mmCIF file of the N, C-alpha and C atoms, coordinates in Angstrom:
data_MODEL
# 
_entry.id   MODEL 
# 
loop_
_atom_site.group_PDB 
_atom_site.id 
_atom_site.type_symbol 
_atom_site.label_atom_id 
_atom_site.label_alt_id 
_atom_site.label_comp_id 
_atom_site.label_asym_id 
_atom_site.label_entity_id 
_atom_site.label_seq_id 
_atom_site.pdbx_PDB_ins_code 
_atom_site.Cartn_x 
_atom_site.Cartn_y 
_atom_site.Cartn_z 
_atom_site.occupancy 
_atom_site.B_iso_or_equiv 
_atom_site.pdbx_formal_charge 
_atom_site.auth_seq_id 
_atom_site.auth_comp_id 
_atom_site.auth_asym_id 
_atom_site.auth_atom_id 
_atom_site.pdbx_PDB_model_num 
ATOM 1   N N  . MET A 1 1  ? 56.218 32.440 104.717 1.00 0.00 ? 1  MET A N  1 
ATOM 2   C CA . MET A 1 1  ? 56.303 33.848 104.950 1.00 0.00 ? 1  MET A CA 1 
ATOM 3   C C  . MET A 1 1  ? 55.694 34.227 106.304 1.00 0.00 ? 1  MET A C  1 
ATOM 4   N N  . PHE A 1 2  ? 54.676 33.507 106.723 1.00 0.00 ? 2  PHE A N  1 
ATOM 5   C CA . PHE A 1 2  ? 54.036 33.822 107.977 1.00 0.00 ? 2  PHE A CA 1 
ATOM 6   C C  . PHE A 1 2  ? 54.077 32.637 108.923 1.00 0.00 ? 2  PHE A C  1 
ATOM 7   N N  . GLY A 1 3  ? 55.137 31.818 108.821 1.00 0.00 ? 3  GLY A N  1 
ATOM 8   C CA . GLY A 1 3  ? 55.259 30.618 109.620 1.00 0.00 ? 3  GLY A CA 1 
ATOM 9   C C  . GLY A 1 3  ? 55.194 30.855 111.100 1.00 0.00 ? 3  GLY A C  1 
ATOM 10  N N  . ARG A 1 4  ? 55.897 31.891 111.584 1.00 0.00 ? 4  ARG A N  1 
ATOM 11  C CA . ARG A 1 4  ? 55.912 32.186 113.018 1.00 0.00 ? 4  ARG A CA 1 
ATOM 12  C C  . ARG A 1 4  ? 54.504 32.506 113.509 1.00 0.00 ? 4  ARG A C  1 
ATOM 13  N N  . GLU A 1 5  ? 53.789 33.363 112.766 1.00 0.00 ? 5  GLU A N  1 
ATOM 14  C CA . GLU A 1 5  ? 52.442 33.753 113.165 1.00 0.00 ? 5  GLU A CA 1 
ATOM 15  C C  . GLU A 1 5  ? 51.492 32.551 113.166 1.00 0.00 ? 5  GLU A C  1 
ATOM 16  N N  . LEU A 1 6  ? 51.661 31.665 112.205 1.00 0.00 ? 6  LEU A N  1 
ATOM 17  C CA . LEU A 1 6  ? 50.833 30.461 112.182 1.00 0.00 ? 6  LEU A CA 1 
ATOM 18  C C  . LEU A 1 6  ? 51.144 29.552 113.354 1.00 0.00 ? 6  LEU A C  1 
ATOM 19  N N  . ARG A 1 7  ? 52.428 29.352 113.653 1.00 0.00 ? 7  ARG A N  1 
ATOM 20  C CA . ARG A 1 7  ? 52.821 28.497 114.774 1.00 0.00 ? 7  ARG A CA 1 
ATOM 21  C C  . ARG A 1 7  ? 52.317 29.056 116.106 1.00 0.00 ? 7  ARG A C  1 
ATOM 22  N N  . GLU A 1 8  ? 52.320 30.389 116.225 1.00 0.00 ? 8  GLU A N  1 
ATOM 23  C CA . GLU A 1 8  ? 51.912 31.003 117.470 1.00 0.00 ? 8  GLU A CA 1 
ATOM 24  C C  . GLU A 1 8  ? 50.396 31.156 117.589 1.00 0.00 ? 8  GLU A C  1 
ATOM 25  N N  . GLY A 1 9  ? 49.673 30.767 116.514 1.00 0.00 ? 9  GLY A N  1 
ATOM 26  C CA . GLY A 1 9  ? 48.213 30.847 116.548 1.00 0.00 ? 9  GLY A CA 1 
ATOM 27  C C  . GLY A 1 9  ? 47.676 32.245 116.315 1.00 0.00 ? 9  GLY A C  1 
ATOM 28  N N  . ARG A 1 10 ? 48.523 33.168 115.922 1.00 0.00 ? 10 ARG A N  1 
ATOM 29  C CA . ARG A 1 10 ? 48.043 34.550 115.645 1.00 0.00 ? 10 ARG A CA 1 
ATOM 30  C C  . ARG A 1 10 ? 47.373 34.639 114.284 1.00 0.00 ? 10 ARG A C  1 
ATOM 31  N N  . LEU A 1 11 ? 47.697 33.700 113.391 1.00 0.00 ? 11 LEU A N  1 
ATOM 32  C CA . LEU A 1 11 ? 47.010 33.587 112.117 1.00 0.00 ? 11 LEU A CA 1 
ATOM 33  C C  . LEU A 1 11 ? 46.537 32.155 111.965 1.00 0.00 ? 11 LEU A C  1 
ATOM 34  N N  . VAL A 1 12 ? 45.458 31.971 111.228 1.00 0.00 ? 12 VAL A N  1 
ATOM 35  C CA . VAL A 1 12 ? 44.996 30.630 110.946 1.00 0.00 ? 12 VAL A CA 1 
ATOM 36  C C  . VAL A 1 12 ? 44.969 30.451 109.439 1.00 0.00 ? 12 VAL A C  1 
ATOM 37  N N  . ARG A 1 13 ? 45.182 29.222 109.034 1.00 0.00 ? 13 ARG A N  1 
ATOM 38  C CA . ARG A 1 13 ? 45.200 28.883 107.644 1.00 0.00 ? 13 ARG A CA 1 
ATOM 39  C C  . ARG A 1 13 ? 43.774 28.549 107.179 1.00 0.00 ? 13 ARG A C  1 
ATOM 40  N N  . PRO A 1 14 ? 43.179 29.303 106.263 1.00 0.00 ? 14 PRO A N  1 
ATOM 41  C CA . PRO A 1 14 ? 41.794 29.037 105.857 1.00 0.00 ? 14 PRO A CA 1 
ATOM 42  C C  . PRO A 1 14 ? 41.644 27.812 104.956 1.00 0.00 ? 14 PRO A C  1 
ATOM 43  N N  . PHE A 1 15 ? 42.715 27.427 104.250 1.00 0.00 ? 15 PHE A N  1 
ATOM 44  C CA . PHE A 1 15 ? 42.650 26.300 103.351 1.00 0.00 ? 15 PHE A CA 1 
ATOM 45  C C  . PHE A 1 15 ? 43.908 25.429 103.531 1.00 0.00 ? 15 PHE A C  1 
ATOM 46  N N  . GLU A 1 16 ? 43.839 24.157 103.206 1.00 0.00 ? 16 GLU A N  1 
ATOM 47  C CA . GLU A 1 16 ? 44.983 23.278 103.341 1.00 0.00 ? 16 GLU A CA 1 
ATOM 48  C C  . GLU A 1 16 ? 45.949 23.442 102.167 1.00 0.00 ? 16 GLU A C  1 
ATOM 49  N N  . GLN A 1 17 ? 45.485 23.945 100.998 1.00 0.00 ? 17 GLN A N  1 
ATOM 50  C CA . GLN A 1 17 ? 46.344 24.116 99.840  1.00 0.00 ? 17 GLN A CA 1 
ATOM 51  C C  . GLN A 1 17 ? 47.468 25.119 100.137 1.00 0.00 ? 17 GLN A C  1 
ATOM 52  N N  . GLU A 1 18 ? 48.606 24.859 99.594  1.00 0.00 ? 18 GLU A N  1 
ATOM 53  C CA . GLU A 1 18 ? 49.739 25.758 99.769  1.00 0.00 ? 18 GLU A CA 1 
ATOM 54  C C  . GLU A 1 18 ? 50.325 26.064 98.419  1.00 0.00 ? 18 GLU A C  1 
ATOM 55  N N  . ALA A 1 19 ? 50.549 27.333 98.138  1.00 0.00 ? 19 ALA A N  1 
ATOM 56  C CA . ALA A 1 19 ? 51.143 27.747 96.865  1.00 0.00 ? 19 ALA A CA 1 
ATOM 57  C C  . ALA A 1 19 ? 52.640 27.949 97.059  1.00 0.00 ? 19 ALA A C  1 
ATOM 58  N N  . ILE A 1 20 ? 53.431 27.212 96.289  1.00 0.00 ? 20 ILE A N  1 
ATOM 59  C CA . ILE A 1 20 ? 54.874 27.393 96.325  1.00 0.00 ? 20 ILE A CA 1 
ATOM 60  C C  . ILE A 1 20 ? 55.177 28.312 95.147  1.00 0.00 ? 20 ILE A C  1 
ATOM 61  N N  . THR A 1 21 ? 55.671 29.517 95.473  1.00 0.00 ? 21 THR A N  1 
ATOM 62  C CA . THR A 1 21 ? 55.859 30.522 94.417  1.00 0.00 ? 21 THR A CA 1 
ATOM 63  C C  . THR A 1 21 ? 57.322 30.781 94.100  1.00 0.00 ? 21 THR A C  1 
ATOM 64  N N  . GLY A 1 22 ? 58.252 30.095 94.749  1.00 0.00 ? 22 GLY A N  1 
ATOM 65  C CA . GLY A 1 22 ? 59.635 30.321 94.472  1.00 0.00 ? 22 GLY A CA 1 
ATOM 66  C C  . GLY A 1 22 ? 60.274 31.247 95.459  1.00 0.00 ? 22 GLY A C  1 
ATOM 67  N N  . GLY A 1 23 ? 61.224 32.024 95.004  1.00 0.00 ? 23 GLY A N  1 
ATOM 68  C CA . GLY A 1 23 ? 61.985 32.895 95.889  1.00 0.00 ? 23 GLY A CA 1 
ATOM 69  C C  . GLY A 1 23 ? 61.645 34.350 95.751  1.00 0.00 ? 23 GLY A C  1 
ATOM 70  N N  . TYR A 1 24 ? 62.347 35.141 96.495  1.00 0.00 ? 24 TYR A N  1 
ATOM 71  C CA . TYR A 1 24 ? 62.162 36.582 96.480  1.00 0.00 ? 24 TYR A CA 1 
ATOM 72  C C  . TYR A 1 24 ? 63.508 37.236 96.233  1.00 0.00 ? 24 TYR A C  1 
ATOM 73  N N  . TRP A 1 25 ? 63.486 38.405 95.624  1.00 0.00 ? 25 TRP A N  1 
ATOM 74  C CA . TRP A 1 25 ? 64.698 39.152 95.360  1.00 0.00 ? 25 TRP A CA 1 
ATOM 75  C C  . TRP A 1 25 ? 64.558 40.588 95.881  1.00 0.00 ? 25 TRP A C  1 
ATOM 76  N N  . LEU A 1 26 ? 65.610 41.075 96.454  1.00 0.00 ? 26 LEU A N  1 
ATOM 77  C CA . LEU A 1 26 ? 65.662 42.469 96.841  1.00 0.00 ? 26 LEU A CA 1 
ATOM 78  C C  . LEU A 1 26 ? 66.424 43.214 95.744  1.00 0.00 ? 26 LEU A C  1 
ATOM 79  N N  . THR A 1 27 ? 65.767 44.150 95.137  1.00 0.00 ? 27 THR A N  1 
ATOM 80  C CA . THR A 1 27 ? 66.370 44.846 93.995  1.00 0.00 ? 27 THR A CA 1 
ATOM 81  C C  . THR A 1 27 ? 66.337 46.369 94.218  1.00 0.00 ? 27 THR A C  1 
ATOM 82  N N  . ARG A 1 28 ? 67.138 47.068 93.412  1.00 0.00 ? 28 ARG A N  1 
ATOM 83  C CA . ARG A 1 28 ? 67.142 48.515 93.397  1.00 0.00 ? 28 ARG A CA 1 
ATOM 84  C C  . ARG A 1 28 ? 67.637 48.950 92.022  1.00 0.00 ? 28 ARG A C  1 
ATOM 85  N N  . LEU A 1 29 ? 67.340 50.212 91.675  1.00 0.00 ? 29 LEU A N  1 
ATOM 86  C CA . LEU A 1 29 ? 67.833 50.741 90.427  1.00 0.00 ? 29 LEU A CA 1 
ATOM 87  C C  . LEU A 1 29 ? 69.320 50.981 90.489  1.00 0.00 ? 29 LEU A C  1 
ATOM 88  N N  . LYS A 1 30 ? 70.041 50.572 89.488  1.00 0.00 ? 30 LYS A N  1 
ATOM 89  C CA . LYS A 1 30 ? 71.480 50.820 89.442  1.00 0.00 ? 30 LYS A CA 1 
ATOM 90  C C  . LYS A 1 30 ? 71.792 52.316 89.427  1.00 0.00 ? 30 LYS A C  1 
ATOM 91  N N  . SER A 1 31 ? 70.861 53.114 88.926  1.00 0.00 ? 31 SER A N  1 
ATOM 92  C CA . SER A 1 31 ? 71.061 54.548 88.798  1.00 0.00 ? 31 SER A CA 1 
ATOM 93  C C  . SER A 1 31 ? 70.963 55.285 90.151  1.00 0.00 ? 31 SER A C  1 
ATOM 94  N N  . ARG A 1 32 ? 70.505 54.583 91.189  1.00 0.00 ? 32 ARG A N  1 
ATOM 95  C CA . ARG A 1 32 ? 70.343 55.204 92.500  1.00 0.00 ? 32 ARG A CA 1 
ATOM 96  C C  . ARG A 1 32 ? 71.439 54.735 93.445  1.00 0.00 ? 32 ARG A C  1 
ATOM 97  N N  . GLN A 1 33 ? 72.022 55.636 94.162  1.00 0.00 ? 33 GLN A N  1 
ATOM 98  C CA . GLN A 1 33 ? 72.979 55.311 95.213  1.00 0.00 ? 33 GLN A CA 1 
ATOM 99  C C  . GLN A 1 33 ? 72.227 54.686 96.383  1.00 0.00 ? 33 GLN A C  1 
ATOM 100 N N  . ARG A 1 34 ? 72.883 53.717 97.026  1.00 0.00 ? 34 ARG A N  1 
ATOM 101 C CA . ARG A 1 34 ? 72.258 53.092 98.204  1.00 0.00 ? 34 ARG A CA 1 
ATOM 102 C C  . ARG A 1 34 ? 72.281 54.087 99.371  1.00 0.00 ? 34 ARG A C  1 
ATOM 103 N N  . THR A 1 35 ? 71.106 54.349 99.932  1.00 0.00 ? 35 THR A N  1 
ATOM 104 C CA . THR A 1 35 ? 70.997 55.234 101.058 1.00 0.00 ? 35 THR A CA 1 
ATOM 105 C C  . THR A 1 35 ? 71.135 54.435 102.363 1.00 0.00 ? 35 THR A C  1 
ATOM 106 N N  . GLU A 1 36 ? 71.272 55.143 103.462 1.00 0.00 ? 36 GLU A N  1 
ATOM 107 C CA . GLU A 1 36 ? 71.308 54.483 104.760 1.00 0.00 ? 36 GLU A CA 1 
ATOM 108 C C  . GLU A 1 36 ? 69.993 53.717 104.999 1.00 0.00 ? 36 GLU A C  1 
ATOM 109 N N  . ALA A 1 37 ? 68.883 54.278 104.579 1.00 0.00 ? 37 ALA A N  1 
ATOM 110 C CA . ALA A 1 37 ? 67.572 53.597 104.732 1.00 0.00 ? 37 ALA A CA 1 
ATOM 111 C C  . ALA A 1 37 ? 67.575 52.301 103.938 1.00 0.00 ? 37 ALA A C  1 
ATOM 112 N N  . MET A 1 38 ? 68.115 52.318 102.726 1.00 0.00 ? 38 MET A N  1 
ATOM 113 C CA . MET A 1 38 ? 68.190 51.094 101.901 1.00 0.00 ? 38 MET A CA 1 
ATOM 114 C C  . MET A 1 38 ? 69.056 50.035 102.580 1.00 0.00 ? 38 MET A C  1 
ATOM 115 N N  . ARG A 1 39 ? 70.195 50.458 103.111 1.00 0.00 ? 39 ARG A N  1 
ATOM 116 C CA . ARG A 1 39 ? 71.087 49.513 103.784 1.00 0.00 ? 39 ARG A CA 1 
ATOM 117 C C  . ARG A 1 39 ? 70.413 48.941 105.031 1.00 0.00 ? 39 ARG A C  1 
ATOM 118 N N  . SER A 1 40 ? 69.716 49.753 105.778 1.00 0.00 ? 40 SER A N  1 
ATOM 119 C CA . SER A 1 40 ? 69.042 49.305 106.969 1.00 0.00 ? 40 SER A CA 1 
ATOM 120 C C  . SER A 1 40 ? 67.957 48.294 106.625 1.00 0.00 ? 40 SER A C  1 
ATOM 121 N N  . PHE A 1 41 ? 67.164 48.600 105.562 1.00 0.00 ? 41 PHE A N  1 
ATOM 122 C CA . PHE A 1 41 ? 66.142 47.672 105.159 1.00 0.00 ? 41 PHE A CA 1 
ATOM 123 C C  . PHE A 1 41 ? 66.718 46.353 104.687 1.00 0.00 ? 41 PHE A C  1 
ATOM 124 N N  . GLU A 1 42 ? 67.770 46.407 103.881 1.00 0.00 ? 42 GLU A N  1 
ATOM 125 C CA . GLU A 1 42 ? 68.441 45.212 103.388 1.00 0.00 ? 42 GLU A CA 1 
ATOM 126 C C  . GLU A 1 42 ? 68.908 44.335 104.556 1.00 0.00 ? 42 GLU A C  1 
ATOM 127 N N  . SER A 1 43 ? 69.510 44.966 105.539 1.00 0.00 ? 43 SER A N  1 
ATOM 128 C CA . SER A 1 43 ? 69.978 44.214 106.714 1.00 0.00 ? 43 SER A CA 1 
ATOM 129 C C  . SER A 1 43 ? 68.829 43.598 107.468 1.00 0.00 ? 43 SER A C  1 
ATOM 130 N N  . TRP A 1 44 ? 67.767 44.380 107.653 1.00 0.00 ? 44 TRP A N  1 
ATOM 131 C CA . TRP A 1 44 ? 66.604 43.875 108.404 1.00 0.00 ? 44 TRP A CA 1 
ATOM 132 C C  . TRP A 1 44 ? 65.934 42.690 107.665 1.00 0.00 ? 44 TRP A C  1 
ATOM 133 N N  . ILE A 1 45 ? 65.741 42.866 106.370 1.00 0.00 ? 45 ILE A N  1 
ATOM 134 C CA . ILE A 1 45 ? 65.068 41.771 105.616 1.00 0.00 ? 45 ILE A CA 1 
ATOM 135 C C  . ILE A 1 45 ? 65.907 40.529 105.562 1.00 0.00 ? 45 ILE A C  1 
ATOM 136 N N  . ALA A 1 46 ? 67.228 40.667 105.503 1.00 0.00 ? 46 ALA A N  1 
ATOM 137 C CA . ALA A 1 46 ? 68.112 39.493 105.509 1.00 0.00 ? 46 ALA A CA 1 
ATOM 138 C C  . ALA A 1 46 ? 68.064 38.790 106.839 1.00 0.00 ? 46 ALA A C  1 
ATOM 139 N N  . ASP A 1 47 ? 68.028 39.588 107.940 1.00 0.00 ? 47 ASP A N  1 
ATOM 140 C CA . ASP A 1 47 ? 67.913 38.985 109.290 1.00 0.00 ? 47 ASP A CA 1 
ATOM 141 C C  . ASP A 1 47 ? 66.569 38.243 109.447 1.00 0.00 ? 47 ASP A C  1 
ATOM 142 N N  . GLU A 1 48 ? 65.502 38.841 108.954 1.00 0.00 ? 48 GLU A N  1 
ATOM 143 C CA . GLU A 1 48 ? 64.175 38.186 109.046 1.00 0.00 ? 48 GLU A CA 1 
ATOM 144 C C  . GLU A 1 48 ? 64.167 36.875 108.247 1.00 0.00 ? 48 GLU A C  1 
ATOM 145 N N  . ALA A 1 49 ? 64.739 36.934 107.051 1.00 0.00 ? 49 ALA A N  1 
ATOM 146 C CA . ALA A 1 49 ? 64.786 35.704 106.209 1.00 0.00 ? 49 ALA A CA 1 
ATOM 147 C C  . ALA A 1 49 ? 65.567 34.613 106.873 1.00 0.00 ? 49 ALA A C  1 
ATOM 148 N N  . ALA A 1 50 ? 66.658 34.969 107.562 1.00 0.00 ? 50 ALA A N  1 
ATOM 149 C CA . ALA A 1 50 ? 67.493 33.990 108.260 1.00 0.00 ? 50 ALA A CA 1 
ATOM 150 C C  . ALA A 1 50 ? 66.717 33.306 109.381 1.00 0.00 ? 50 ALA A C  1 
ATOM 151 N N  . LEU A 1 51 ? 65.770 33.981 109.990 1.00 0.00 ? 51 LEU A N  1 
ATOM 152 C CA . LEU A 1 51 ? 64.953 33.389 111.062 1.00 0.00 ? 51 LEU A CA 1 
ATOM 153 C C  . LEU A 1 51 ? 64.131 32.223 110.562 1.00 0.00 ? 51 LEU A C  1 
ATOM 154 N N  . PHE A 1 52 ? 63.770 32.289 109.261 1.00 0.00 ? 52 PHE A N  1 
ATOM 155 C CA . PHE A 1 52 ? 62.902 31.292 108.688 1.00 0.00 ? 52 PHE A CA 1 
ATOM 156 C C  . PHE A 1 52 ? 63.666 30.368 107.751 1.00 0.00 ? 52 PHE A C  1 
ATOM 157 N N  . GLY A 1 53 ? 64.968 30.376 107.841 1.00 0.00 ? 53 GLY A N  1 
ATOM 158 C CA . GLY A 1 53 ? 65.781 29.461 107.042 1.00 0.00 ? 53 GLY A CA 1 
ATOM 159 C C  . GLY A 1 53 ? 65.930 29.902 105.595 1.00 0.00 ? 53 GLY A C  1 
ATOM 160 N N  . GLY A 1 54 ? 65.700 31.173 105.321 1.00 0.00 ? 54 GLY A N  1 
ATOM 161 C CA . GLY A 1 54 ? 65.796 31.691 103.941 1.00 0.00 ? 54 GLY A CA 1 
ATOM 162 C C  . GLY A 1 54 ? 67.154 32.093 103.554 1.00 0.00 ? 54 GLY A C  1 
# 
């Protein structure tokens, strides 16, 4: 999740242990129409995930 920041030295890893927690899902209520803000966020998060091979 923070691979870029770690590689750039902006974050440091306090422990060597790594927790593998699985994947992430982007969800919304079926009862709500998708707004422009939701579409923008969905696009942004997908682009960010692609940067890290997600």
